[in-house]
C-alpha positions as CSV (number, residue, x, y, z in Angstrom):
1,M,-25.4,-25.2,-18.4
2,Q,-26.6,-27.5,-15.5
3,E,-23.9,-26.1,-13.2
4,Q,-25.4,-22.9,-13.5
5,G,-28.8,-24.0,-12.7
6,S,-27.5,-25.9,-9.7
7,A,-25.6,-23.1,-8.5
8,S,-28.6,-20.7,-8.7
9,S,-30.5,-23.4,-6.8
10,N,-28.0,-23.5,-4.0
11,G,-28.1,-19.8,-3.9
12,S,-32.1,-19.5,-3.7
13,R,-32.0,-22.4,-1.0
14,H,-29.3,-20.4,1.0
15,L,-31.0,-17.1,0.6
16,M,-34.4,-19.1,1.9
17,E,-32.5,-20.4,4.9
18,A,-31.0,-17.1,5.9
19,G,-34.5,-15.6,5.4
20,K,-36.0,-18.1,7.9
21,Q,-33.1,-17.6,10.5
22,V,-33.8,-13.7,10.1
23,A,-37.5,-14.1,11.0
24,N,-36.5,-16.6,13.7
25,D,-34.1,-13.7,15.3
26,A,-36.7,-11.2,14.9
27,S,-39.2,-13.2,16.7
28,N,-36.8,-13.8,19.5
29,L,-36.2,-10.3,19.7
30,G,-39.8,-9.4,19.9
31,D,-40.1,-11.9,22.9
32,S,-37.2,-10.4,24.6
33,L,-38.6,-6.7,24.4
34,G,-41.7,-7.9,25.6
35,E,-40.3,-9.7,28.5
36,L,-38.2,-6.4,29.1
37,A,-41.1,-4.3,28.8
38,G,-43.1,-6.5,31.4
39,R,-40.2,-6.2,33.9
40,A,-39.9,-2.4,33.4
41,R,-43.7,-2.0,34.0
42,E,-43.4,-4.2,37.0
43,S,-40.6,-2.2,38.2
44,V,-42.3,1.3,37.8
45,V,-45.6,-0.1,39.5
46,T,-43.5,-1.1,42.6
47,L,-41.6,2.1,42.7
48,M,-44.9,4.1,42.4
49,E,-46.3,2.0,45.3
50,E,-43.2,2.7,47.4
51,R,-42.4,6.2,46.5
52,P,-45.5,7.8,44.9
53,Y,-44.0,11.3,45.7
54,L,-40.8,10.5,43.8
55,M,-42.5,9.3,40.9
56,L,-44.8,12.5,40.8
57,I,-41.6,14.7,40.7
58,G,-40.2,12.4,38.1
59,A,-43.2,12.8,36.0
60,A,-43.2,16.7,36.4
61,A,-39.6,16.7,35.4
62,A,-40.2,14.6,32.4
63,G,-43.1,16.8,31.4
64,Y,-41.1,20.1,31.9
65,L,-38.3,18.6,29.7
66,I,-40.5,17.5,26.9
67,A,-42.5,20.7,26.8
68,G,-38.8,22.7,26.2
69,G,-37.9,23.6,29.5
70,L,-34.3,22.7,29.4
71,A,-33.4,25.6,27.2
72,S,-35.1,28.1,29.4
73,R,-33.0,30.7,31.4
74,F,-34.7,29.4,34.6
75,T,-33.2,25.7,34.1
76,R,-29.7,27.3,33.4
77,A,-30.1,29.2,36.7
78,A,-31.3,26.2,38.3
79,L,-28.4,23.8,36.9
80,G,-25.6,26.6,37.6
81,I,-26.7,27.0,41.4
82,G,-27.3,23.3,41.8
83,G,-23.9,22.5,40.4
84,R,-22.3,25.0,42.8
85,M,-24.2,23.6,45.6
86,L,-23.0,20.0,44.6
87,V,-19.3,21.0,44.1
88,Q,-19.5,22.8,47.5
89,R,-21.0,19.7,49.4
90,A,-18.2,17.5,47.5
91,V,-15.4,19.6,48.5
92,G,-16.9,19.8,52.0
93,Q,-17.0,16.0,52.2
94,V,-13.3,15.6,50.9
95,M,-12.2,18.3,53.4
96,A,-13.8,16.4,56.4
97,G,-12.1,13.0,55.2
98,Q,-8.8,14.8,55.2
99,M,-9.4,16.1,58.8
100,E,-10.5,12.9,59.8
101,Q,-7.2,11.3,58.4
102,L,-5.1,13.9,60.7
């Protein structure tokens, strides 16, 4: 009977230690996330100061997507045209590279 009490006591002790470790890990994670958020904020502020128009375009694009603009006909058409232009440009660069090698 005493062995059962001892095993139960060891199990409780192990559970308490595991709980403390989880709390410690959660605290470390919170600290890391806070540090990461601070660095991200610094990066955004720096980018805003160096390239304000790019940030405005990014904010407008994010607002457009959040408002559901991704599913619109305009977006599909713009992506289609943009995709074709991108492929055309890439093919042109490859062809130019091939011509230089000759």
